[in-house]
Biopython code that builds the backbone (N, CA, C, O; Angstrom):
import numpy as np
from Bio.PDB.StructureBuilder import StructureBuilder

atoms = [
    (1, "UNK", "N", (4.636, 2.941, 4.693)),
    (1, "UNK", "CA", (4.966, 1.446, 4.709)),
    (1, "UNK", "C", (4.974, 1.070, 3.108)),
    (1, "UNK", "O", (5.904, 0.366, 2.714)),
    (2, "UNK", "N", (4.122, 1.445, 2.305)),
    (2, "UNK", "CA", (4.233, 1.674, 0.931)),
    (2, "UNK", "C", (5.063, 1.869, 0.338)),
    (2, "UNK", "O", (5.581, 1.091, -0.463)),
    (3, "UNK", "N", (5.446, 3.156, 0.636)),
    (3, "UNK", "CA", (6.731, 4.077, -0.024)),
    (3, "UNK", "C", (8.171, 3.322, -0.102)),
    (3, "UNK", "O", (8.912, 3.245, -1.082)),
    (4, "UNK", "N", (8.389, 2.714, 1.377)),
    (4, "UNK", "CA", (9.381, 1.884, 1.600)),
    (4, "UNK", "C", (9.390, 0.864, 0.862)),
    (4, "UNK", "O", (10.415, 0.647, 0.216)),
    (5, "UNK", "N", (8.286, -0.019, 0.755)),
    (5, "UNK", "CA", (8.162, -1.712, -0.433)),
    (5, "UNK", "C", (8.330, -1.068, -1.951)),
    (5, "UNK", "O", (8.796, -1.650, -2.930)),
    (6, "UNK", "N", (7.847, 0.230, -1.887)),
    (6, "UNK", "CA", (8.042, 0.738, -3.323)),
    (6, "UNK", "C", (9.259, 0.938, -3.957)),
    (6, "UNK", "O", (9.588, 0.573, -5.086)),
    (7, "UNK", "N", (10.031, 1.680, -2.952)),
    (7, "UNK", "CA", (11.209, 1.955, -3.303)),
    (7, "UNK", "C", (12.543, 1.011, -3.444)),
    (7, "UNK", "O", (13.552, 1.066, -4.147)),
    (8, "UNK", "N", (12.028, 0.065, -2.374)),
    (8, "UNK", "CA", (13.011, -1.215, -2.355)),
    (8, "UNK", "C", (12.317, -2.275, -3.174)),
    (8, "UNK", "O", (12.860, -3.349, -2.915)),
    (9, "UNK", "N", (11.370, -2.425, -4.031)),
    (9, "UNK", "CA", (11.104, -2.909, -5.300)),
    (9, "UNK", "C", (11.962, -2.203, -6.272)),
    (9, "UNK", "O", (12.786, -2.891, -6.876)),
    (10, "UNK", "N", (11.899, -0.959, -6.514)),
    (10, "UNK", "CA", (12.201, -0.160, -7.816)),
    (10, "UNK", "C", (13.694, -0.659, -7.554)),
    (10, "UNK", "O", (14.089, -1.282, -8.539)),
    (11, "UNK", "N", (14.902, -0.564, -6.270)),
    (11, "UNK", "CA", (15.984, -0.367, -6.527)),
    (11, "UNK", "C", (15.988, -1.988, -6.883)),
    (11, "UNK", "O", (16.712, -2.282, -7.834)),
    (12, "UNK", "N", (15.313, -3.018, -6.279)),
    (12, "UNK", "CA", (16.028, -4.606, -6.657)),
    (12, "UNK", "C", (16.101, -4.928, -8.508)),
    (12, "UNK", "O", (16.961, -5.431, -9.232)),
    (13, "UNK", "N", (14.662, -4.318, -8.767)),
    (13, "UNK", "CA", (14.596, -4.109, -10.471)),
    (13, "UNK", "C", (15.495, -3.211, -11.145)),
    (13, "UNK", "O", (15.764, -3.540, -12.300)),
    (14, "UNK", "N", (16.122, -1.968, -10.629)),
    (14, "UNK", "CA", (16.864, -1.393, -10.926)),
    (14, "UNK", "C", (18.214, -1.981, -11.253)),
    (14, "UNK", "O", (18.694, -2.233, -12.358)),
    (15, "UNK", "N", (18.800, -2.169, -9.852)),
    (15, "UNK", "CA", (20.001, -2.101, -9.595)),
    (15, "UNK", "C", (20.597, -4.342, -9.713)),
    (15, "UNK", "O", (21.684, -4.866, -9.955)),
    (16, "UNK", "N", (19.493, -4.819, -9.458)),
    (16, "UNK", "CA", (20.146, -6.211, -9.520)),
    (16, "UNK", "C", (19.529, -6.824, -10.852)),
    (16, "UNK", "O", (20.108, -7.839, -11.241)),
    (17, "UNK", "N", (18.510, -6.408, -11.579)),
    (17, "UNK", "CA", (18.427, -6.885, -12.321)),
    (17, "UNK", "C", (18.288, -5.773, -13.696)),
    (17, "UNK", "O", (17.425, -6.025, -14.537)),
    (18, "UNK", "N", (18.849, -5.000, -13.805)),
    (18, "UNK", "CA", (19.214, -3.517, -14.589)),
    (18, "UNK", "C", (18.243, -3.142, -15.267)),
    (18, "UNK", "O", (18.239, -2.476, -16.303)),
    (19, "UNK", "N", (17.255, -3.644, -14.580)),
    (19, "UNK", "CA", (15.979, -2.809, -15.635)),
    (19, "UNK", "C", (15.936, -1.734, -15.633)),
    (19, "UNK", "O", (16.455, -1.356, -14.583)),
    (20, "UNK", "N", (15.496, -0.633, -16.411)),
    (20, "UNK", "CA", (15.201, 0.864, -16.507)),
    (20, "UNK", "C", (13.813, 1.189, -17.033)),
    (20, "UNK", "O", (13.340, 0.384, -17.835)),
    (21, "UNK", "N", (13.155, 2.158, -16.727)),
    (21, "UNK", "CA", (11.963, 2.647, -17.033)),
    (21, "UNK", "C", (11.172, 2.860, -15.495)),
    (21, "UNK", "O", (9.952, 2.757, -15.626)),
    (22, "UNK", "N", (11.505, 3.068, -14.421)),
    (22, "UNK", "CA", (10.958, 3.070, -13.260)),
    (22, "UNK", "C", (10.744, 4.322, -12.727)),
    (22, "UNK", "O", (10.217, 4.396, -11.617)),
    (23, "UNK", "N", (11.024, 5.203, -13.253)),
    (23, "UNK", "CA", (10.584, 6.779, -12.843)),
    (23, "UNK", "C", (9.311, 7.023, -12.983)),
    (23, "UNK", "O", (8.760, 6.634, -14.012)),
    (24, "UNK", "N", (8.517, 7.767, -11.914)),
    (24, "UNK", "CA", (7.434, 7.815, -12.196)),
    (24, "UNK", "C", (6.835, 8.562, -13.142)),
    (24, "UNK", "O", (7.419, 9.631, -13.325)),
    (25, "UNK", "N", (5.755, 8.366, -13.900)),
    (25, "UNK", "CA", (5.283, 9.280, -14.932)),
    (25, "UNK", "C", (6.497, 9.618, -16.297)),
    (25, "UNK", "O", (6.387, 10.597, -17.036)),
    (26, "UNK", "N", (7.244, 8.929, -16.370)),
    (26, "UNK", "CA", (8.109, 8.839, -17.496)),
    (26, "UNK", "C", (8.296, 7.866, -18.201)),
    (26, "UNK", "O", (9.009, 6.942, -17.809)),
    (27, "UNK", "N", (7.610, 7.860, -19.570)),
    (27, "UNK", "CA", (7.333, 6.451, -20.001)),
    (27, "UNK", "C", (8.797, 6.515, -21.584)),
    (27, "UNK", "O", (8.719, 5.847, -22.615)),
    (28, "UNK", "N", (9.665, 7.274, -21.313)),
    (28, "UNK", "CA", (10.175, 7.425, -22.535)),
    (28, "UNK", "C", (10.579, 8.214, -23.616)),
    (28, "UNK", "O", (10.691, 9.403, -23.317)),
    (29, "UNK", "N", (10.833, 7.933, -24.773)),
    (29, "UNK", "CA", (10.658, 8.919, -26.041)),
    (29, "UNK", "C", (11.082, 8.498, -27.029)),
    (29, "UNK", "O", (12.280, 8.638, -27.275)),
    (30, "UNK", "N", (10.160, 7.792, -27.980)),
    (30, "UNK", "CA", (8.427, 8.174, -27.627)),
    (30, "UNK", "C", (8.031, 7.421, -26.606)),
    (30, "UNK", "O", (8.737, 6.470, -26.268)),
    (31, "UNK", "N", (6.989, 7.672, -26.019)),
    (31, "UNK", "CA", (6.352, 6.447, -24.628)),
    (31, "UNK", "C", (6.603, 4.812, -25.306)),
    (31, "UNK", "O", (6.544, 4.519, -26.500)),
    (32, "UNK", "N", (6.811, 4.150, -24.476)),
    (32, "UNK", "CA", (6.822, 2.833, -23.866)),
    (32, "UNK", "C", (6.280, 1.885, -23.662)),
    (32, "UNK", "O", (6.978, 1.055, -23.079)),
    (33, "UNK", "N", (5.401, 1.619, -23.855)),
    (33, "UNK", "CA", (4.382, 0.551, -22.902)),
    (33, "UNK", "C", (4.674, 0.053, -21.974)),
    (33, "UNK", "O", (4.114, 0.063, -20.877)),
    (34, "UNK", "N", (6.100, -0.719, -22.490)),
    (34, "UNK", "CA", (6.820, -1.436, -21.242)),
    (34, "UNK", "C", (7.297, -0.779, -20.638)),
    (34, "UNK", "O", (7.617, -1.510, -19.701)),
    (35, "UNK", "N", (7.695, 0.309, -20.377)),
    (35, "UNK", "CA", (7.847, 0.833, -18.769)),
    (35, "UNK", "C", (6.543, 1.552, -18.125)),
    (35, "UNK", "O", (6.741, 1.650, -16.914)),
    (36, "UNK", "N", (5.682, 1.919, -18.373)),
    (36, "UNK", "CA", (4.343, 2.018, -18.243)),
    (36, "UNK", "C", (3.915, 0.213, -17.085)),
    (36, "UNK", "O", (3.546, 0.057, -15.921)),
    (37, "UNK", "N", (4.137, -0.469, -17.880)),
    (37, "UNK", "CA", (3.896, -2.003, -17.225)),
    (37, "UNK", "C", (5.023, -2.241, -16.287)),
    (37, "UNK", "O", (4.878, -3.122, -15.440)),
    (38, "UNK", "N", (5.706, -1.821, -16.316)),
    (38, "UNK", "CA", (6.833, -1.867, -15.453)),
    (38, "UNK", "C", (6.836, -1.145, -14.358)),
    (38, "UNK", "O", (7.693, -1.445, -13.527)),
    (39, "UNK", "N", (6.065, -0.207, -14.098)),
    (39, "UNK", "CA", (5.825, 0.831, -13.064)),
    (39, "UNK", "C", (4.898, 0.681, -12.495)),
    (39, "UNK", "O", (4.784, 0.786, -11.274)),
    (40, "UNK", "N", (3.846, 0.335, -13.466)),
    (40, "UNK", "CA", (2.080, -0.375, -12.724)),
    (40, "UNK", "C", (2.664, -2.017, -12.170)),
    (40, "UNK", "O", (2.086, -2.547, -11.222)),
    (41, "UNK", "N", (3.345, -2.425, -12.570)),
    (41, "UNK", "CA", (3.611, -3.608, -11.984)),
    (41, "UNK", "C", (4.189, -3.524, -10.746)),
    (41, "UNK", "O", (3.567, -3.908, -9.756)),
    (42, "UNK", "N", (5.254, -3.090, -10.671)),
    (42, "UNK", "CA", (5.903, -2.457, -9.231)),
    (42, "UNK", "C", (5.294, -2.109, -8.587)),
    (42, "UNK", "O", (5.649, -2.330, -7.429)),
    (43, "UNK", "N", (3.917, -1.306, -8.758)),
    (43, "UNK", "CA", (3.192, -0.310, -7.916)),
    (43, "UNK", "C", (2.284, -1.602, -6.975)),
    (43, "UNK", "O", (2.504, -1.763, -5.775)),
    (44, "UNK", "N", (1.233, -2.471, -7.769)),
    (44, "UNK", "CA", (0.538, -3.613, -7.735)),
    (44, "UNK", "C", (1.235, -4.498, -6.871)),
    (44, "UNK", "O", (0.584, -5.168, -6.069)),
    (45, "UNK", "N", (2.625, -4.604, -6.932)),
    (45, "UNK", "CA", (3.097, -5.216, -6.320)),
    (45, "UNK", "C", (3.262, -5.121, -4.738)),
    (45, "UNK", "O", (2.740, -5.792, -3.848)),
    (46, "UNK", "N", (4.201, -4.018, -4.686)),
    (46, "UNK", "CA", (4.060, -2.970, -3.475)),
    (46, "UNK", "C", (2.705, -3.044, -2.900)),
    (46, "UNK", "O", (2.735, -3.375, -1.715)),
    (47, "UNK", "N", (1.408, -2.818, -3.422)),
    (47, "UNK", "CA", (0.334, -2.471, -2.862)),
    (47, "UNK", "C", (-0.117, -3.887, -1.949)),
    (47, "UNK", "O", (-0.712, -3.971, -0.874)),
    (48, "UNK", "N", (0.254, -4.601, -2.563)),
    (48, "UNK", "CA", (0.195, -6.257, -2.471)),
    (48, "UNK", "C", (0.542, -6.693, -1.399)),
    (48, "UNK", "O", (-0.215, -7.255, -0.607)),
    (49, "UNK", "N", (1.842, -6.475, -1.218)),
    (49, "UNK", "CA", (2.707, -6.834, -0.410)),
    (49, "UNK", "C", (2.195, -6.068, 1.085)),
    (49, "UNK", "O", (1.939, -6.653, 2.138)),
    (50, "UNK", "N", (2.138, -4.686, 0.837)),
    (50, "UNK", "CA", (1.320, -4.026, 2.025)),
    (50, "UNK", "C", (0.339, -4.394, 2.470)),
    (50, "UNK", "O", (0.119, -4.100, 3.645)),
    (51, "UNK", "N", (-0.309, -4.911, 1.983)),
    (51, "UNK", "CA", (-1.820, -5.325, 2.384)),
    (51, "UNK", "C", (-1.724, -6.517, 2.485)),
    (51, "UNK", "O", (-2.792, -7.108, 2.320)),
    (52, "UNK", "N", (-0.681, -7.260, 2.736)),
    (52, "UNK", "CA", (-0.085, -8.886, 3.156)),
    (52, "UNK", "C", (0.245, -8.725, 4.540)),
    (52, "UNK", "O", (-0.028, -9.491, 5.464)),
    (53, "UNK", "N", (1.050, -7.309, 4.585)),
    (53, "UNK", "CA", (1.787, -7.160, 5.765)),
    (53, "UNK", "C", (0.878, -6.834, 7.184)),
    (53, "UNK", "O", (1.101, -7.284, 8.308)),
    (54, "UNK", "N", (-0.266, -5.864, 6.743)),
    (54, "UNK", "CA", (-1.353, -5.591, 7.248)),
    (54, "UNK", "C", (-2.085, -7.290, 8.106)),
    (54, "UNK", "O", (-2.056, -7.722, 9.259)),
    (55, "UNK", "N", (-2.594, -7.739, 6.959)),
    (55, "UNK", "CA", (-3.265, -8.982, 7.577)),
    (55, "UNK", "C", (-2.302, -9.893, 8.208)),
    (55, "UNK", "O", (-2.927, -10.593, 9.005)),
    (56, "UNK", "N", (-0.947, -10.216, 8.200)),
    (56, "UNK", "CA", (-0.475, -10.873, 8.823)),
    (56, "UNK", "C", (-0.377, -9.437, 10.383)),
    (56, "UNK", "O", (-0.838, -9.807, 11.463)),
    (57, "UNK", "N", (-0.038, -8.600, 10.331)),
    (57, "UNK", "CA", (0.291, -7.827, 11.604)),
    (57, "UNK", "C", (-1.438, -8.115, 12.203)),
    (57, "UNK", "O", (-1.384, -8.058, 13.431)),
    (58, "UNK", "N", (-2.568, -8.331, 11.843)),
    (58, "UNK", "CA", (-3.933, -8.765, 12.427)),
    (58, "UNK", "C", (-3.639, -9.895, 12.908)),
    (58, "UNK", "O", (-3.676, -10.143, 14.113)),
    (59, "UNK", "N", (-3.264, -10.827, 11.884)),
    (59, "UNK", "CA", (-3.624, -11.855, 12.239)),
    (59, "UNK", "C", (-2.170, -12.474, 13.677)),
    (59, "UNK", "O", (-2.406, -13.220, 14.627)),
    (60, "UNK", "N", (-1.351, -12.092, 13.467)),
    (60, "UNK", "CA", (-0.336, -11.716, 15.231)),
    (60, "UNK", "C", (-0.469, -11.349, 15.933)),
    (60, "UNK", "O", (0.054, -11.926, 16.886)),
    (61, "UNK", "N", (-1.196, -10.167, 16.236)),
    (61, "UNK", "CA", (-1.680, -9.315, 17.397)),
    (61, "UNK", "C", (-3.526, -8.793, 17.123)),
    (61, "UNK", "O", (-4.065, -7.718, 16.858)),
    (62, "UNK", "N", (-4.102, -10.411, 17.395)),
    (62, "UNK", "CA", (-5.632, -10.082, 17.278)),
    (62, "UNK", "C", (-6.454, -8.636, 18.230)),
    (62, "UNK", "O", (-7.604, -8.237, 18.047)),
    (63, "UNK", "N", (-5.365, -8.045, 19.310)),
    (63, "UNK", "CA", (-5.811, -7.786, 20.459)),
    (63, "UNK", "C", (-5.890, -6.292, 19.836)),
    (63, "UNK", "O", (-6.374, -5.411, 20.547)),
    (64, "UNK", "N", (-5.373, -5.933, 18.362)),
    (64, "UNK", "CA", (-5.425, -4.588, 17.969)),
    (64, "UNK", "C", (-7.049, -4.156, 17.305)),
    (64, "UNK", "O", (-7.333, -3.084, 16.770)),
    (65, "UNK", "N", (-7.863, -5.201, 17.503)),
    (65, "UNK", "CA", (-9.342, -5.168, 16.889)),
    (65, "UNK", "C", (-9.800, -4.201, 18.498)),
    (65, "UNK", "O", (-10.408, -3.131, 18.459)),
    (66, "UNK", "N", (-9.486, -4.668, 19.390)),
    (66, "UNK", "CA", (-10.028, -3.963, 20.303)),
    (66, "UNK", "C", (-9.507, -2.107, 20.409)),
    (66, "UNK", "O", (-10.221, -1.171, 20.769)),
    (67, "UNK", "N", (-8.325, -2.069, 20.042)),
    (67, "UNK", "CA", (-7.479, -0.638, 20.185)),
    (67, "UNK", "C", (-8.440, 0.014, 19.397)),
    (67, "UNK", "O", (-9.216, 0.886, 19.789)),
    (68, "UNK", "N", (-8.336, -0.526, 18.086)),
    (68, "UNK", "CA", (-9.328, 0.300, 17.194)),
    (68, "UNK", "C", (-10.540, 0.480, 17.697)),
    (68, "UNK", "O", (-10.728, 1.697, 17.694)),
    (69, "UNK", "N", (-11.787, -0.261, 18.276)),
    (69, "UNK", "CA", (-13.093, -0.386, 18.922)),
    (69, "UNK", "C", (-12.525, 0.671, 20.018)),
    (69, "UNK", "O", (-13.357, 1.563, 20.190)),
    (70, "UNK", "N", (-11.326, 0.845, 20.833)),
    (70, "UNK", "CA", (-11.831, 1.882, 21.946)),
    (70, "UNK", "C", (-11.692, 3.182, 21.191)),
    (70, "UNK", "O", (-12.612, 3.998, 21.249)),
    (71, "UNK", "N", (-10.213, 3.519, 20.233)),
    (71, "UNK", "CA", (-10.241, 4.941, 19.634)),
    (71, "UNK", "C", (-11.720, 5.300, 18.896)),
    (71, "UNK", "O", (-11.999, 6.492, 18.763)),
    (72, "UNK", "N", (-12.709, 4.230, 18.397)),
    (72, "UNK", "CA", (-13.549, 4.876, 17.771)),
    (72, "UNK", "C", (-15.110, 5.026, 18.103)),
    (72, "UNK", "O", (-16.078, 5.408, 17.445)),
    (73, "UNK", "N", (-14.916, 4.519, 19.531)),
    (73, "UNK", "CA", (-15.829, 4.377, 20.708)),
    (73, "UNK", "C", (-16.643, 5.917, 20.605)),
    (73, "UNK", "O", (-17.874, 5.924, 20.637)),
    (74, "UNK", "N", (-15.906, 7.150, 20.485)),
    (74, "UNK", "CA", (-16.702, 8.168, 20.734)),
    (74, "UNK", "C", (-17.556, 8.441, 19.255)),
    (74, "UNK", "O", (-18.069, 9.509, 18.921)),
    (75, "UNK", "N", (-17.551, 7.380, 18.610)),
    (75, "UNK", "CA", (-18.296, 7.191, 17.271)),
    (75, "UNK", "C", (-20.083, 6.294, 17.594)),
    (75, "UNK", "O", (-20.946, 6.009, 16.765)),
    (76, "UNK", "N", (-20.076, 6.153, 18.552)),
    (76, "UNK", "CA", (-21.460, 5.450, 18.822)),
    (76, "UNK", "C", (-22.243, 6.047, 19.688)),
    (76, "UNK", "O", (-21.753, 6.551, 20.699)),
    (77, "UNK", "N", (-23.370, 6.084, 19.480)),
    (77, "UNK", "CA", (-24.542, 6.889, 20.377)),
    (77, "UNK", "C", (-25.143, 6.069, 20.880)),
    (77, "UNK", "O", (-24.707, 4.934, 20.687)),
    (78, "UNK", "N", (-26.254, 6.184, 21.650)),
    (78, "UNK", "CA", (-27.139, 5.400, 23.227)),
    (78, "UNK", "C", (-27.453, 4.453, 22.215)),
    (78, "UNK", "O", (-27.209, 3.287, 22.524)),
    (79, "UNK", "N", (-27.929, 4.653, 21.088)),
    (79, "UNK", "CA", (-29.175, 3.531, 20.321)),
    (79, "UNK", "C", (-28.191, 2.325, 19.828)),
    (79, "UNK", "O", (-28.592, 1.230, 19.435)),
    (80, "UNK", "N", (-26.837, 2.731, 19.921)),
    (80, "UNK", "CA", (-26.009, 1.688, 19.064)),
    (80, "UNK", "C", (-25.591, 1.883, 17.522)),
    (80, "UNK", "O", (-24.774, 1.276, 16.830)),
    (81, "UNK", "N", (-26.478, 2.982, 17.238)),
    (81, "UNK", "CA", (-25.917, 3.754, 15.757)),
    (81, "UNK", "C", (-24.764, 4.274, 15.635)),
    (81, "UNK", "O", (-24.405, 4.976, 16.581)),
    (82, "UNK", "N", (-23.738, 4.105, 14.374)),
    (82, "UNK", "CA", (-22.582, 4.350, 14.445)),
    (82, "UNK", "C", (-22.762, 6.149, 13.751)),
    (82, "UNK", "O", (-23.443, 6.533, 12.801)),
    (83, "UNK", "N", (-22.092, 6.729, 14.438)),
    (83, "UNK", "CA", (-21.923, 8.449, 13.608)),
    (83, "UNK", "C", (-21.252, 8.577, 12.887)),
    (83, "UNK", "O", (-20.110, 8.761, 13.307)),
    (84, "UNK", "N", (-21.372, 8.577, 11.877)),
    (84, "UNK", "CA", (-20.499, 8.289, 10.114)),
    (84, "UNK", "C", (-20.009, 9.624, 10.374)),
    (84, "UNK", "O", (-20.691, 10.643, 10.478)),
    (85, "UNK", "N", (-18.110, 9.451, 10.517)),
    (85, "UNK", "CA", (-17.615, 10.551, 10.330)),
    (85, "UNK", "C", (-16.391, 10.798, 8.528)),
    (85, "UNK", "O", (-15.601, 10.016, 8.000)),
    (86, "UNK", "N", (-16.620, 11.557, 8.324)),
    (86, "UNK", "CA", (-16.254, 11.813, 6.898)),
    (86, "UNK", "C", (-15.125, 12.821, 6.946)),
    (86, "UNK", "O", (-15.332, 13.937, 7.423)),
    (87, "UNK", "N", (-13.861, 12.454, 6.441)),
    (87, "UNK", "CA", (-12.367, 12.893, 6.445)),
    (87, "UNK", "C", (-12.243, 13.203, 4.827)),
    (87, "UNK", "O", (-11.178, 13.597, 4.354)),
]
sb = StructureBuilder()
sb.init_structure("model")
sb.init_model(0)
sb.init_chain("A")
sb.init_seg("    ")
for serial, (resi, resn, name, xyz) in enumerate(atoms, 1):
    if name == "N":
        sb.init_residue(resn, " ", resi, " ")
    sb.init_atom(name, np.array(xyz, "f"), 0.0, 1.0, " ", f" {name:<3s}", serial, name[0])
structure = sb.get_structure()
């Protein structure tokens, strides 16, 4: 999801507004702070958009919490404690 949002925002910034400097990790020669700021701003905007979409999904479909509990039910012990899972 974040990749698609990132690609869309980069496309809009480059094609619609004619801005340059969105190639990840490339800041120009000599390096320009405005290229870094553009890349950071696009990333933060994409991340925020993704988080808002997730909150919207949870608000529209509240039963998803029950599905999450069912998926993670194997982590509960008899005493009600939760087994810690490290990925």
